[in-house]
VOBA-1610 file (N, C-alpha, C; in pm, whole numbers, padded with zeros to 5 digits, always signed):
BEGIN
Met-00431+00402-01102Met-00377+00372-01234Met-00479+00408-01341Lys-00606+00373-01315Lys-00709+00404-01412Lys-00715+00554-01438Tyr-00703+00635-01332Tyr-00710+00780-01348Tyr-00589+00835-01419Thr-00472+00776-01395Thr-00351+00818-01466Thr-00370+00796-01615Phe-00421+00679-01652Phe-00443+00649-01792Phe-00540+00749-01854Leu-00649+00777-01784Leu-00747+00872-01836Leu-00686+01011-01851Phe-00603+01053-01754Phe-00536+01181-01761Phe-00445+01188-01884Leu-00364+01086-01904Leu-00273+01085-02019Leu-00350+01081-02149Phe-00457+01003-02153Phe-00536+00993-02275Phe-00599+01128-02308Ala-00644+01198-02205Ala-00708+01328-02226Ala-00610+01430-02284Phe-00481+01418-02250Phe-00384+01515-02296Phe-00306+01471-02419Tyr-00329+01348-02466Tyr-00256+01298-02582Tyr-00298+01378-02706Gln-00201+01409-02786Gln-00232+01468-02916Gln-00117+01439-03010Ala-00148+01425-03134Ala-00042+01410-03233Ala-00014+01548-03287Ser+00110+01584-03291Ser+00150+01716-03334Ser+00202+01710-03476Gly+00205+01823-03541Gly+00262+01829-03674Gly+00413+01828-03666Gln+00475+01868-03774Gln+00620+01865-03779Gln+00679+01986-03707Ser+00792+01959-03642Ser+00864+02061-03566Ser+01012+02050-03601Val+01087+02154-03568Val+01232+02153-03589Val+01299+02161-03453Val+01399+02075-03431Val+01475+02078-03306Val+01574+02194-03318Thr+01555+02296-03234Thr+01640+02416-03241Thr+01745+02420-03132Gly+01734+02330-03033Gly+01832+02328-02927Gly+01819+02205-02839Leu+01926+02175-02767Leu+01925+02065-02671Leu+01951+02122-02533Ile+01871+02081-02437Ile+01894+02118-02299Ile+01984+02012-02237Asp+01957+01888-02270Asp+02044+01776-02238Asp+02006+01660-02330Gly+02049+01539-02299Gly+02027+01428-02390Gly+01884+01385-02410Asp+01795+01422-02317Asp+01655+01379-02329Asp+01555+01495-02331Thr+01605+01617-02333Thr+01517+01735-02333Thr+01565+01833-02439Tyr+01472+01877-02524Tyr+01507+01959-02639Tyr+01416+02081-02650Val+01461+02177-02727Val+01378+02291-02763Val+01335+02265-02907Val+01206+02266-02930Val+01155+02245-03065Val+01068+02364-03105Lys+01068+02391-03233Lys+00990+02502-03286Lys+00892+02448-03389Ser+00767+02484-03370Ser+00661+02447-03462Ser+00592+02576-03503Gly+00613+02618-03626Gly+00562+02748-03668Gly+00633+02856-03589Thr+00557+02935-03515Thr+00616+03042-03434Thr+00628+03002-03287Ile+00586+02881-03253Ile+00585+02837-03114Ile+00709+02754-03082Lys+00780+02796-02976Lys+00894+02718-02925Lys+00851+02656-02793Glu+00893+02531-02771Glu+00863+02467-02644Glu+00973+02370-02605Arg+00982+02344-02475Arg+01076+02244-02425Arg+01003+02109-02427Val+01069+02009-02484Val+01009+01877-02498Val+01099+01773-02432Arg+01040+01691-02349Arg+01112+01583-02278Arg+01065+01451-02336Ile+01162+01367-02379Ile+01126+01236-02434Ile+01071+01148-02323Glu+00955+01093-02346Glu+00890+01001-02253Glu+00961+00866-02255Gly+00997+00814-02138Gly+01046+00677-02128Gly+01196+00657-02117Ile+01274+00765-02127Ile+01419+00751-02113Ile+01473+00857-02018Asp+01593+00833-01967Asp+01660+00930-01882Asp+01809+00923-01913Thr+01865+01033-01961Thr+02007+01037-01997Thr+02090+01092-01882Pro+02221+01068-01883Pro+02307+01117-01775Pro+02293+01268-01753Glu+02302+01307-01626Glu+02284+01446-01586Glu+02405+01531-01620Glu+02378+01649-01672Glu+02484+01745-01698Glu+02510+01828-01573Leu+02617+01905-01575Leu+02651+01994-01465Leu+02534+02088-01438Trp+02499+02099-01313Trp+02399+02195-01271Trp+02462+02274-01158Pro+02520+02391-01188Pro+02594+02467-01087Pro+02513+02485-00958Gly+02578+02455-00848Gly+02514+02467-00718Gly+02430+02347-00680Lys+02411+02254-00773Lys+02329+02136-00743Lys+02412+02009-00752Trp+02471+01980-00870Trp+02551+01859-00885Trp+02650+01872-01000Pro+02758+01792-00994Pro+02853+01790-01105Pro+02795+01708-01221Ala+02859+01718-01334Ala+02813+01640-01450Ala+02835+01492-01424Gln+02740+01413-01464Gln+02749+01268-01453Gln+02836+01214-01566Pro+02913+01106-01541Pro+02990+01048-01652Pro+02899+01021-01772Trp+02949+01048-01888Trp+02882+01029-02017Trp+02784+01140-02055Ala+02756+01233-01966Ala+02654+01336-01994Ala+02682+01411-02124Tyr+02805+01459-02140Tyr+02834+01542-02257Tyr+02853+01458-02384Gln+02905+01337-02370Gln+02916+01249-02487Gln+02777+01215-02541Val+02684+01187-02450Val+02547+01156-02491Val+02484+01277-02558Glu+02498+01394-02495Glu+02438+01514-02555Glu+02495+01540-02694Asp+02626+01529-02709Asp+02688+01551-02840Asp+02637+01450-02943Ser+02620+01326-02902Ser+02571+01222-02993Ser+02427+01250-03035Val+02344+01288-02938Val+02204+01319-02969Val+02197+01444-03055Arg+02280+01544-03025Arg+02282+01667-03106Arg+02313+01633-03252Ala+02413+01548-03274Ala+02448+01508-03411Ala+02331+01437-03480Leu+02251+01367-03401Leu+02139+01292-03456Leu+02021+01381-03495Ile+01984+01476-03407Ile+01856+01546-03431Ile+01861+01698-03439His+01970+01763-03399His+01971+01910-03398His+01949+01964-03537Thr+01860+02060-03549Thr+01817+02127-03673Thr+01737+02036-03766Lys+01704+01917-03721Lys+01627+01823-03804Lys+01478+01845-03782Thr+01399+01810-03883Thr+01255+01814-03872Thr+01209+01683-03810Val+01128+01694-03705Val+01078+01577-03633Val+00926+01587-03619Thr+00867+01475-03584Thr+00724+01470-03555Thr+00709+01435-03408Leu+00620+01506-03340Leu+00596+01483-03198Leu+00464+01412-03176Glu+00464+01320-03082Glu+00342+01256-03032Glu+00340+01292-02884Thr+00255+01389-02846Thr+00262+01446-02712Thr+00164+01379-02617Phe+00201+01383-02486Phe+00124+01316-02383Phe+00094+01405-02264Gly+00109+01533-02274Gly+00084+01621-02162Gly+00209+01696-02122Val+00210+01745-01999Val+00318+01828-01949Val+00366+01771-01816Asp+00499+01772-01794Asp+00552+01721-01667Asp+00554+01832-01562Gln+00606+01798-01442Gln+00605+01892-01330Gln+00693+02014-01353Tyr+00780+02011-01455Tyr+00868+02124-01486Tyr+00819+02206-01605Gly+00699+02176-01653Gly+00641+02251-01763Gly+00687+02206-01901Arg+00759+02095-01908Arg+00805+02043-02037Arg+00696+01955-02098Thr+00681+01964-02229Thr+00590+01876-02299Thr+00650+01737-02301Leu+00573+01636-02261Leu+00618+01496-02268Leu+00578+01441-02404Ala+00673+01376-02471Ala+00644+01331-02606Ala+00731+01214-02649Arg+00684+01148-02751Arg+00770+01061-02830Arg+00808+01147-02949Ile+00931+01136-02989Ile+00981+01216-03100Ile+01021+01120-03212Tyr+00977+01150-03331Tyr+01007+01065-03447Tyr+01090+01143-03548Leu+01199+01080-03592Leu+01287+01134-03694Leu+01279+01040-03813Asp+01231+01089-03924Asp+01213+01005-04042Asp+01133+00879-04010Gly+01032+00892-03925Gly+00946+00780-03888Gly+01001+00688-03781Arg+01123+00713-03733Arg+01185+00629-03629Arg+01175+00697-03494Asp+01140+00619-03392Asp+01130+00668-03255Asp+01270+00702-03205Val+01295+00828-03173Val+01427+00873-03128Val+01468+00803-02998Ala+01373+00776-02909Ala+01406+00705-02784Ala+01463+00567-02815Glu+01411+00499-02915Glu+01463+00368-02954Glu+01608+00379-03000Ile+01638+00480-03079Ile+01775+00501-03128Ile+01869+00528-03010Ile+01824+00612-02918Ile+01905+00648-02802Ile+01930+00525-02714Leu+01828+00446-02690Leu+01844+00326-02607Leu+01935+00223-02674Arg+01917+00199-02803Arg+01998+00101-02876Arg+02147+00140-02873Asn+02174+00270-02876Asn+02313+00318-02875Asn+02371+00329-02735Gly+02292+00289-02635Gly+02343+00291-02498Gly+02361+00430-02442Trp+02279+00524-02483Trp+02292+00661-02438Trp+02198+00697-02324Ala+02113+00602-02281Ala+02012+00637-02180Ala+01970+00516-02098His+01909+00548-01987His+01842+00450-01904His+01695+00447-01947Tyr+01637+00332-01939Tyr+01494+00318-01963Tyr+01420+00360-01837Glu+01316+00440-01850Glu+01231+00480-01738Glu+01089+00442-01772Arg+01028+00363-01689Arg+00896+00307-01719Arg+00790+00414-01742Asn+00779+00508-01654Asn+00674+00610-01661Asn+00539+00545-01688Asp+00459+00602-01775Asp+00327+00546-01806Asp+00320+00499-01951Leu+00426+00437-01997Leu+00429+00388-02134Leu+00335+00270-02149Asp+00283+00253-02269Asp+00200+00136-02295Asp+00287+00011-02291Lys+00225-00104-02272Lys+00296-00231-02253Lys+00390-00264-02369Lys+00344-00244-02490Lys+00425-00276-02608Lys+00551-00191-02613Thr+00537-00061-02587Thr+00651+00030-02589Thr+00746-00001-02475Arg+00693-00029-02357Arg+00778-00066-02243Arg+00866-00185-02276Arg+00806-00288-02333Arg+00882-00408-02367Arg+00990-00378-02472Lys+00954-00299-02572Lys+01051-00264-02677Lys+01168-00185-02617Tyr+01138-00086-02535Tyr+01242-00005-02473Tyr+01330-00090-02380Gln+01269-00181-02306Gln+01346-00269-02218Gln+01441-00357-02299Arg+01393-00412-02411Arg+01478-00497-02496Arg+01595-00417-02553Leu+01571-00295-02595Leu+01678-00212-02650Leu+01780-00175-02543Arg+01732-00140-02424Arg+01822-00112-02312Arg+01904-00236-02278Asp+01837-00351-02272Asp+01906-00476-02238Asp+02012-00512-02343Tyr+01981-00487-02470Tyr+02077-00513-02577Tyr+02204-00429-02555Ala+02186-00300-02529Ala+02301-00211-02507Ala+02378-00253-02382Lys+02305-00290-02279Lys+02367-00331-02153Lys+02450-00458-02172Glu+02392-00559-02235Glu+02460-00687-02256Glu+02584-00673-02344Asn+02578-00579-02439Asn+02689-00559-02530Asn+02782-00446-02487Lys+02759-00393-02368Lys+02843-00286-02310Lys+02862-00169-02407Ile+02750-00122-02457Ile+02749-00011-02552Ile+02722+00120-02475Gly+02791+00226-02512Gly+02767+00358-02454Gly+02788+00359-02304Ile+02691+00413-02231Ile+02702+00424-02086Ile+02722+00289-02020Trp+02676+00184-02085Trp+02684+00050-02027Trp+02825-00009-02035Ser+02916+00059-02102Ser+03055+00014-02104Ser+03128+00053-01975Asp+03064+00139-01897Asp+03119+00183-01770Asp+03074+00087-01660Ala+03167+00036-01583Ala+03135-00061-01477Ala+03054+00002-01363Asn+03057+00133-01351Asn+02989+00202-01239Asn+02872+00287-01285Val+02787+00231-01369Val+02673+00305-01421Val+02575+00336-01308Ile+02532+00462-01301Ile+02435+00506-01201Ile+02319+00570-01276Ala+02198+00530-01243Ala+02079+00589-01305Ala+02075+00739-01271Pro+02037+00822-01367Pro+02031+00967-01341Pro+01947+01004-01220Lys+01834+00934-01199Lys+01751+00968-01082Lys+01827+00940-00953Asn+01911+00836-00950Asn+01992+00807-00831Asn+02106+00908-00818Trp+02162+00952-00931Trp+02266+01055-00930Trp+02212+01184-00867Arg+02092+01222-00909Arg+02032+01343-00854Arg+02013+01331-00703Lys+01966+01215-00657Lys+01944+01194-00513Lys+02075+01195-00436Met+02180+01134-00494Met+02310+01130-00427Met+02372+01268-00416Lys+02363+01346-00524Lys+02430+01475-00529Lys+02348+01588-00469His+02217+01572-00469His+02129+01676-00412His+02007+01608-00352Pro+02018+01556-00230Pro+01911+01476-00168Pro+01777+01546-00152Lys+01772+01678-00160Lys+01646+01749-00139Lys+01555+01744-00261Ile+01605+01693-00372Ile+01523+01689-00494Ile+01437+01566-00492
//
């Protein structure tokens, strides 16, 4: 754990402003900063899986969540707080829109599952409370009686991942 923290700390950086130019799905976006485009994955959340031909069908709510997130941030100027790169080459980050943490907005609206990852204690608690609020009030994905975490969906539909 100590080494994980040191690794994340070593790669942390605050980024300048970027523009969201595309969505890959509800938690992964293409952002452009100056002339540089990169894929950015929001740290701490996991949204329903979209169709991946040859791998799995779309998970319930996948496209509704993507459309909702697109309406929220597509073409908007955001600020990134980056934490390194994941195993797929995506930059891990917190994304802020007008000073608000986009993950918090997504969780409060019931568009995602909370994923612990290596979040600091304060952020973990905040994200858990927002997820629990949406869950208790049956908002978004939580209105479905058969909610399945995206990581479990991936394992069910494609066990080799």
